PDB file of N, CA, C and O in Angstrom:
ATOM      1  N   MET A   1      70.170 185.212  23.689  1.00  0.00           N
ATOM      2  CA  MET A   1      68.989 185.386  23.345  1.00  0.00           C
ATOM      3  C   MET A   1      68.140 183.584  24.184  1.00  0.00           C
ATOM      4  O   MET A   1      68.498 182.428  23.961  1.00  0.00           O
ATOM      5  N   LEU A   2      67.020 184.075  25.095  1.00  0.00           N
ATOM      6  CA  LEU A   2      66.212 183.560  25.817  1.00  0.00           C
ATOM      7  C   LEU A   2      64.821 183.540  25.299  1.00  0.00           C
ATOM      8  O   LEU A   2      64.302 184.655  25.243  1.00  0.00           O
ATOM      9  N   PHE A   3      64.052 182.482  24.884  1.00  0.00           N
ATOM     10  CA  PHE A   3      62.779 183.374  24.942  1.00  0.00           C
ATOM     11  C   PHE A   3      62.310 181.768  26.163  1.00  0.00           C
ATOM     12  O   PHE A   3      62.749 180.638  26.375  1.00  0.00           O
ATOM     13  N   TYR A   4      61.381 182.501  26.567  1.00  0.00           N
ATOM     14  CA  TYR A   4      60.992 181.712  27.588  1.00  0.00           C
ATOM     15  C   TYR A   4      59.426 181.978  27.716  1.00  0.00           C
ATOM     16  O   TYR A   4      58.913 182.894  27.073  1.00  0.00           O
ATOM     17  N   ARG A   5      58.750 181.239  28.477  1.00  0.00           N
ATOM     18  CA  ARG A   5      57.171 181.549  29.473  1.00  0.00           C
ATOM     19  C   ARG A   5      57.517 181.280  30.738  1.00  0.00           C
ATOM     20  O   ARG A   5      58.543 180.826  31.245  1.00  0.00           O
ATOM     21  N   PRO A   6      55.848 181.858  31.421  1.00  0.00           N
ATOM     22  CA  PRO A   6      56.408 181.415  32.952  1.00  0.00           C
ATOM     23  C   PRO A   6      55.044 180.211  32.583  1.00  0.00           C
ATOM     24  O   PRO A   6      54.151 180.256  31.737  1.00  0.00           O
ATOM     25  N   ILE A   7      55.325 179.369  33.449  1.00  0.00           N
ATOM     26  CA  ILE A   7      54.526 178.237  33.715  1.00  0.00           C
ATOM     27  C   ILE A   7      54.650 178.709  35.648  1.00  0.00           C
ATOM     28  O   ILE A   7      55.508 179.263  36.335  1.00  0.00           O
ATOM     29  N   GLU A   8      52.982 177.986  35.969  1.00  0.00           N
ATOM     30  CA  GLU A   8      53.125 177.810  37.516  1.00  0.00           C
ATOM     31  C   GLU A   8      53.849 176.358  37.722  1.00  0.00           C
ATOM     32  O   GLU A   8      53.707 175.213  37.293  1.00  0.00           O
ATOM     33  N   GLY A   9      55.051 177.343  38.989  1.00  0.00           N
ATOM     34  CA  GLY A   9      55.969 177.504  39.112  1.00  0.00           C
ATOM     35  C   GLY A   9      57.658 177.160  39.103  1.00  0.00           C
ATOM     36  O   GLY A   9      58.513 176.506  39.699  1.00  0.00           O
ATOM     37  N   GLY A  10      57.483 178.027  38.064  1.00  0.00           N
ATOM     38  CA  GLY A  10      58.824 178.873  37.392  1.00  0.00           C
ATOM     39  C   GLY A  10      58.422 179.386  35.923  1.00  0.00           C
ATOM     40  O   GLY A  10      57.378 179.992  35.684  1.00  0.00           O
ATOM     41  N   ILE A  11      59.458 179.038  34.919  1.00  0.00           N
ATOM     42  CA  ILE A  11      59.272 179.771  33.799  1.00  0.00           C
ATOM     43  C   ILE A  11      59.860 178.560  32.771  1.00  0.00           C
ATOM     44  O   ILE A  11      60.695 177.805  33.271  1.00  0.00           O
ATOM     45  N   GLU A  12      59.496 178.350  31.459  1.00  0.00           N
ATOM     46  CA  GLU A  12      59.864 177.334  30.417  1.00  0.00           C
ATOM     47  C   GLU A  12      60.668 178.012  29.275  1.00  0.00           C
ATOM     48  O   GLU A  12      60.136 178.717  28.417  1.00  0.00           O
ATOM     49  N   ILE A  13      61.780 177.783  29.327  1.00  0.00           N
ATOM     50  CA  ILE A  13      62.282 177.784  28.240  1.00  0.00           C
ATOM     51  C   ILE A  13      62.263 177.168  26.866  1.00  0.00           C
ATOM     52  O   ILE A  13      62.634 176.001  26.738  1.00  0.00           O
ATOM     53  N   ILE A  14      61.919 177.763  25.987  1.00  0.00           N
ATOM     54  CA  ILE A  14      61.429 177.396  24.896  1.00  0.00           C
ATOM     55  C   ILE A  14      62.562 177.882  23.778  1.00  0.00           C
ATOM     56  O   ILE A  14      62.072 177.821  22.651  1.00  0.00           O
ATOM     57  N   ARG A  15      63.562 178.219  23.776  1.00  0.00           N
ATOM     58  CA  ARG A  15      64.417 178.537  22.456  1.00  0.00           C
ATOM     59  C   ARG A  15      65.311 179.602  23.241  1.00  0.00           C
ATOM     60  O   ARG A  15      65.064 180.609  23.905  1.00  0.00           O
ATOM     61  N   VAL A  16      66.585 178.844  22.819  1.00  0.00           N
ATOM     62  CA  VAL A  16      68.422 179.629  23.129  1.00  0.00           C
ATOM     63  C   VAL A  16      68.981 180.283  21.716  1.00  0.00           C
ATOM     64  O   VAL A  16      69.046 179.560  20.722  1.00  0.00           O
ATOM     65  N   LEU A  17      69.265 181.259  21.672  1.00  0.00           N
ATOM     66  CA  LEU A  17      70.026 181.295  20.341  1.00  0.00           C
ATOM     67  C   LEU A  17      71.606 182.380  20.929  1.00  0.00           C
ATOM     68  O   LEU A  17      71.756 183.402  21.600  1.00  0.00           O
ATOM     69  N   HIS A  18      72.421 181.505  20.271  1.00  0.00           N
ATOM     70  CA  HIS A  18      73.872 182.418  20.669  1.00  0.00           C
ATOM     71  C   HIS A  18      73.789 183.642  19.533  1.00  0.00           C
ATOM     72  O   HIS A  18      73.387 183.785  18.379  1.00  0.00           O
ATOM     73  N   GLY A  19      74.554 184.600  20.802  1.00  0.00           N
ATOM     74  CA  GLY A  19      74.976 185.881  19.872  1.00  0.00           C
ATOM     75  C   GLY A  19      75.642 185.419  18.388  1.00  0.00           C
ATOM     76  O   GLY A  19      75.120 186.025  17.452  1.00  0.00           O
ATOM     77  N   ALA A  20      76.479 184.658  18.075  1.00  0.00           N
ATOM     78  CA  ALA A  20      76.750 185.021  16.700  1.00  0.00           C
ATOM     79  C   ALA A  20      76.331 185.205  15.744  1.00  0.00           C
ATOM     80  O   ALA A  20      76.525 185.738  14.651  1.00  0.00           O
ATOM     81  N   ARG A  21      74.967 184.073  16.928  1.00  0.00           N
ATOM     82  CA  ARG A  21      74.261 183.659  15.116  1.00  0.00           C
ATOM     83  C   ARG A  21      73.444 185.238  14.722  1.00  0.00           C
ATOM     84  O   ARG A  21      73.350 186.242  15.428  1.00  0.00           O
ATOM     85  N   ASP A  22      72.794 184.918  12.963  1.00  0.00           N
ATOM     86  CA  ASP A  22      72.115 186.182  12.425  1.00  0.00           C
ATOM     87  C   ASP A  22      70.690 185.991  13.273  1.00  0.00           C
ATOM     88  O   ASP A  22      69.938 185.016  13.239  1.00  0.00           O
ATOM     89  N   ILE A  23      70.563 187.112  13.976  1.00  0.00           N
ATOM     90  CA  ILE A  23      69.320 186.648  15.168  1.00  0.00           C
ATOM     91  C   ILE A  23      67.819 187.113  14.192  1.00  0.00           C
ATOM     92  O   ILE A  23      66.630 186.821  14.314  1.00  0.00           O
ATOM     93  N   ASP A  24      68.756 188.150  13.001  1.00  0.00           N
ATOM     94  CA  ASP A  24      67.850 188.552  11.725  1.00  0.00           C
ATOM     95  C   ASP A  24      66.851 187.470  11.356  1.00  0.00           C
ATOM     96  O   ASP A  24      65.656 187.208  11.488  1.00  0.00           O
ATOM     97  N   ALA A  25      68.119 186.907  10.749  1.00  0.00           N
ATOM     98  CA  ALA A  25      67.697 185.467   9.753  1.00  0.00           C
ATOM     99  C   ALA A  25      67.170 184.550  10.173  1.00  0.00           C
ATOM    100  O   ALA A  25      66.610 183.727   9.449  1.00  0.00           O
ATOM    101  N   VAL A  26      67.232 184.457  11.689  1.00  0.00           N
ATOM    102  CA  VAL A  26      66.748 183.313  12.445  1.00  0.00           C
ATOM    103  C   VAL A  26      65.484 183.926  12.782  1.00  0.00           C
ATOM    104  O   VAL A  26      64.683 183.326  12.065  1.00  0.00           O
ATOM    105  N   LEU A  27      64.911 184.687  13.392  1.00  0.00           N
ATOM    106  CA  LEU A  27      63.380 185.072  13.780  1.00  0.00           C
ATOM    107  C   LEU A  27      62.790 185.561  12.186  1.00  0.00           C
ATOM    108  O   LEU A  27      61.706 186.121  12.348  1.00  0.00           O
ATOM    109  N   ASP A  28      63.077 185.527  11.111  1.00  0.00           N
ATOM    110  CA  ASP A  28      62.208 186.404  10.066  1.00  0.00           C
ATOM    111  C   ASP A  28      61.860 185.071   9.580  1.00  0.00           C
ATOM    112  O   ASP A  28      62.584 184.078   9.515  1.00  0.00           O
ATOM    113  N   PRO A  29      59.791 185.306   9.024  1.00  0.00           N
ATOM    114  CA  PRO A  29      59.114 184.422   8.976  1.00  0.00           C
ATOM    115  C   PRO A  29      59.319 183.652   7.046  1.00  0.00           C
ATOM    116  O   PRO A  29      58.974 182.630   6.452  1.00  0.00           O
ATOM    117  N   GLU A  30      59.938 184.695   6.794  1.00  0.00           N
ATOM    118  CA  GLU A  30      59.803 184.364   5.187  1.00  0.00           C
ATOM    119  C   GLU A  30      61.876 184.067   4.949  1.00  0.00           C
ATOM    120  O   GLU A  30      62.919 184.722   4.937  1.00  0.00           O
ATOM    121  N   PRO A  31      61.427 182.754   4.816  1.00  0.00           N
ATOM    122  CA  PRO A  31      62.767 182.141   3.807  1.00  0.00           C
ATOM    123  C   PRO A  31      63.810 182.566   3.038  1.00  0.00           C
ATOM    124  O   PRO A  31      63.782 182.639   1.809  1.00  0.00           O
ATOM    125  N   MET A  32      64.532 182.788   3.589  1.00  0.00           N
ATOM    126  CA  MET A  32      65.695 183.784   1.905  1.00  0.00           C
ATOM    127  C   MET A  32      66.110 182.734   0.906  1.00  0.00           C
ATOM    128  O   MET A  32      66.412 181.543   0.970  1.00  0.00           O
ATOM    129  N   GLN A  33      65.990 183.780  -0.187  1.00  0.00           N
ATOM    130  CA  GLN A  33      65.460 183.039  -1.676  1.00  0.00           C
ATOM    131  C   GLN A  33      66.654 183.359  -2.436  1.00  0.00           C
ATOM    132  O   GLN A  33      66.746 183.015  -3.614  1.00  0.00           O
TER     133      GLN A  33
END
């Protein structure tokens, strides 16, 4: 999964997440307790 934003002349890659990761846990703003 790629997170990017458009910039003048192209895009800027902000973050790359591998598909084997627990995406929900990575994106959850609340830390697990």
